[in-house]
C-alpha positions as CSV (number, residue, x, y, z in Angstrom):
1,M,-20.4,45.0,18.4
2,E,-18.5,42.1,16.8
3,Q,-19.6,41.4,13.3
4,E,-20.4,37.8,12.4
5,Y,-18.5,36.3,9.5
6,T,-20.5,34.8,6.6
7,P,-18.5,33.4,3.6
8,A,-19.4,34.6,0.2
9,G,-22.3,32.7,-1.4
10,E,-23.3,31.1,1.9
11,T,-26.4,31.8,4.0
12,E,-26.7,31.3,7.7
13,P,-28.2,28.0,8.8
14,T,-31.8,28.3,9.9
15,C,-31.8,25.4,12.4
16,A,-35.6,25.4,12.5
17,L,-36.8,23.2,15.3
18,L,-40.2,22.0,16.5
19,P,-41.5,23.1,20.0
20,P,-40.1,21.0,22.9
21,P,-41.9,17.6,23.1
22,Q,-42.9,18.5,26.7
23,R,-45.4,20.9,25.3
24,D,-46.9,18.4,22.8
25,P,-50.2,17.1,24.3
26,I,-49.9,13.8,22.5
27,V,-46.5,13.1,23.9
28,V,-47.7,14.1,27.4
29,R,-50.7,11.8,27.1
30,L,-48.4,8.9,26.0
31,Q,-46.1,9.5,29.0
32,E,-49.1,9.3,31.3
33,E,-50.4,6.2,29.6
34,G,-47.0,4.5,30.0
35,E,-46.9,5.2,33.7
36,R,-50.5,3.9,34.1
37,L,-49.8,0.7,32.2
38,L,-46.6,0.1,34.2
39,G,-48.7,0.3,37.4
40,F,-51.2,-2.2,36.0
41,A,-48.4,-4.6,35.0
42,Q,-46.8,-4.5,38.4
43,A,-50.1,-5.1,40.2
44,A,-51.4,-7.8,37.8
45,T,-51.3,-11.5,38.5
46,V,-51.6,-14.2,35.8
47,T,-53.1,-17.3,37.3
48,D,-55.8,-18.4,34.8
49,L,-56.9,-18.1,31.2
50,D,-58.9,-14.9,31.8
51,T,-56.0,-13.0,33.5
52,A,-53.6,-14.3,30.8
53,K,-55.9,-12.8,28.1
54,H,-56.0,-9.5,30.0
55,A,-52.3,-9.4,30.2
56,T,-52.0,-10.3,26.5
57,N,-54.4,-7.4,25.6
58,D,-52.3,-5.0,27.6
59,V,-49.1,-6.2,25.9
60,T,-50.8,-5.5,22.5
61,I,-51.8,-2.0,23.7
62,I,-48.3,-1.3,25.0
63,R,-46.6,-2.4,21.8
64,G,-48.9,-0.3,19.7
65,T,-48.3,2.7,22.0
66,L,-44.5,2.2,21.7
67,R,-44.9,2.4,17.9
68,M,-46.7,5.7,18.2
69,L,-44.1,7.0,20.6
70,E,-41.3,5.9,18.1
71,E,-43.0,7.8,15.3
72,K,-43.2,10.9,17.5
73,R,-39.5,10.6,18.4
74,K,-38.6,10.4,14.7
75,A,-40.8,13.4,13.9
76,Y,-39.0,15.4,16.5
77,K,-35.6,14.2,15.6
78,A,-35.9,14.7,11.8
79,P,-35.6,18.5,11.9
80,L,-32.7,18.1,14.4
81,L,-30.9,15.8,12.0
82,E,-31.5,18.2,9.1
83,A,-30.4,21.1,11.2
84,G,-27.2,19.2,11.9
85,R,-26.6,18.5,8.3
86,E,-27.3,22.2,7.5
87,L,-24.8,23.2,10.1
88,D,-22.2,20.7,8.6
89,R,-22.7,22.1,5.1
90,Y,-22.3,25.7,6.4
91,F,-19.1,25.1,8.4
92,N,-17.7,22.8,5.6
93,G,-18.1,25.7,3.3
94,I,-16.1,27.9,5.6
95,A,-13.4,25.2,6.0
96,D,-13.1,24.4,2.3
97,P,-10.7,27.2,1.3
98,F,-8.6,26.5,4.4
99,Q,-8.3,22.8,3.5
100,K,-7.5,23.7,-0.1
101,A,-4.8,26.2,1.0
102,D,-3.4,23.6,3.3
103,K,-3.1,21.0,0.5
104,T,-1.7,23.5,-1.9
105,Y,1.1,24.6,0.5
106,S,1.8,21.0,1.5
107,D,2.1,19.8,-2.1
108,K,4.5,22.6,-2.9
109,V,6.7,21.9,0.2
110,I,6.8,18.2,-0.7
111,A,7.7,19.0,-4.3
112,Y,10.5,21.3,-3.1
113,H,12.0,18.7,-0.9
114,R,11.8,16.0,-3.6
115,E,13.6,18.4,-6.0
116,V,16.3,19.1,-3.5
117,E,16.8,15.3,-2.9
118,R,16.9,14.7,-6.7
119,Q,19.6,17.3,-7.1
120,R,21.6,15.9,-4.2
121,L,21.5,12.4,-5.7
122,E,22.4,13.7,-9.1
123,A,25.4,15.6,-7.6
124,V,26.5,12.4,-5.8
125,K,26.2,10.4,-9.0
126,I,28.3,12.9,-11.0
127,N,30.9,13.1,-8.2
128,E,31.3,9.3,-8.1
129,A,31.6,9.2,-11.9
130,V,34.4,11.9,-11.9
131,Q,36.3,10.1,-9.1
132,A,35.9,6.6,-10.8
133,E,39.1,4.5,-10.8
134,V,40.9,3.8,-14.1
135,V,39.8,0.5,-15.6
136,E,42.4,-1.8,-17.3
137,V,41.6,-3.0,-20.8
138,P,43.6,-5.0,-23.4
139,D,46.4,-3.6,-25.6
140,Q,47.7,-1.4,-22.8
141,Q,44.8,1.0,-23.4
142,K,43.1,2.6,-20.5
143,H,39.8,4.4,-20.2
144,V,38.3,6.8,-17.7
145,R,34.6,6.8,-17.9
146,A,32.5,9.7,-16.7
147,E,28.9,10.9,-17.1
148,A,29.8,13.3,-20.0
149,G,31.9,10.8,-22.1
150,T,35.0,8.6,-22.3
151,M,38.6,9.7,-22.3
152,A,41.1,7.1,-23.7
153,F,44.9,7.1,-23.8
154,T,47.7,4.6,-24.8
155,W,51.3,4.1,-23.9
156,V,53.9,5.7,-26.3
157,A,57.7,5.4,-26.4
158,D,59.9,8.3,-25.6
159,K,62.0,8.2,-28.8
160,D,64.4,11.0,-27.8
161,R,65.4,9.2,-24.6
162,I,65.8,5.9,-26.4
163,Q,68.0,7.4,-29.1
164,A,70.1,9.2,-26.5
165,A,70.7,5.9,-24.7
166,I,71.8,4.2,-28.0
167,D,74.0,7.1,-28.8
168,S,75.6,6.8,-25.4
169,G,76.5,3.1,-26.1
170,A,73.5,1.1,-24.9
171,R,72.9,-1.9,-27.1
172,E,70.3,-3.8,-25.0
173,I,67.1,-2.2,-23.7
174,P,64.4,-4.7,-22.4
175,G,61.5,-4.8,-24.9
176,I,63.3,-2.9,-27.6
177,H,65.0,-4.4,-30.7
178,I,68.1,-2.5,-31.6
179,Y,69.7,-3.1,-35.0
180,P,72.2,-1.2,-37.2
181,V,71.1,0.9,-40.2
182,W,74.0,1.7,-42.5
183,Q,74.4,5.2,-43.8
184,Y,77.0,6.4,-46.3
185,K,78.6,9.8,-46.5
186,V,80.1,10.6,-49.9
187,L,83.0,13.0,-49.6
188,K,83.2,13.6,-53.4
189,L,79.7,13.7,-54.7
190,D,80.9,14.5,-58.3
191,Q,82.3,10.9,-58.5
192,V,79.0,9.2,-57.7
193,P,77.3,7.9,-60.9
194,E,74.1,9.8,-61.8
195,E,72.1,6.6,-61.9
196,Y,72.8,5.9,-58.2
197,K,72.0,9.4,-57.2
198,R,68.5,9.0,-58.8
199,Q,67.8,5.6,-57.0
200,S,69.2,6.3,-53.5
201,T,67.9,8.7,-50.9
202,R,70.8,8.0,-48.5
203,V,73.6,9.8,-50.4
204,T,74.7,12.8,-48.5
205,R,77.6,15.1,-48.5
């Protein structure tokens, strides 16, 4: 035999109901009274003051009976409504952990996809920074900017190649001023006065 599932801390709904209204003698009598009054209404004729009064009295009785019938209806329906609410509470208690588990999983999946997207955008941003073009700035200085910092460099002259060009006879190089610097070579250092030796740094053998 299949065992019924009852969640922890929950009790089965009672769904206590009244007997069917068809067995209630008051309801049965009201039903009969309604059919009787309907027959009177269909057969009645209102042609003078007396028949109008009789019709008005029957209308008063009918409306009073309808109020009694409405009270009976509410009395029968009240336990049905409560039974429905009790059933709702019972099944909501069963559904609650499912709904919480659904939300917990959904939140974690959404958080995962958001983190993946954040990492993707961060990688794109870093890649764009690394591949950024060189930006021209004054004084022939250039900078490459990246996320981690700034690398700067400047133009410098290749002194060895310039000197080699001058030694080979070049006297005009665009943008470079070439001028003579005299150097003396003393063949007999012992003939140079001591005072000149102390003042000059260009005396060589």
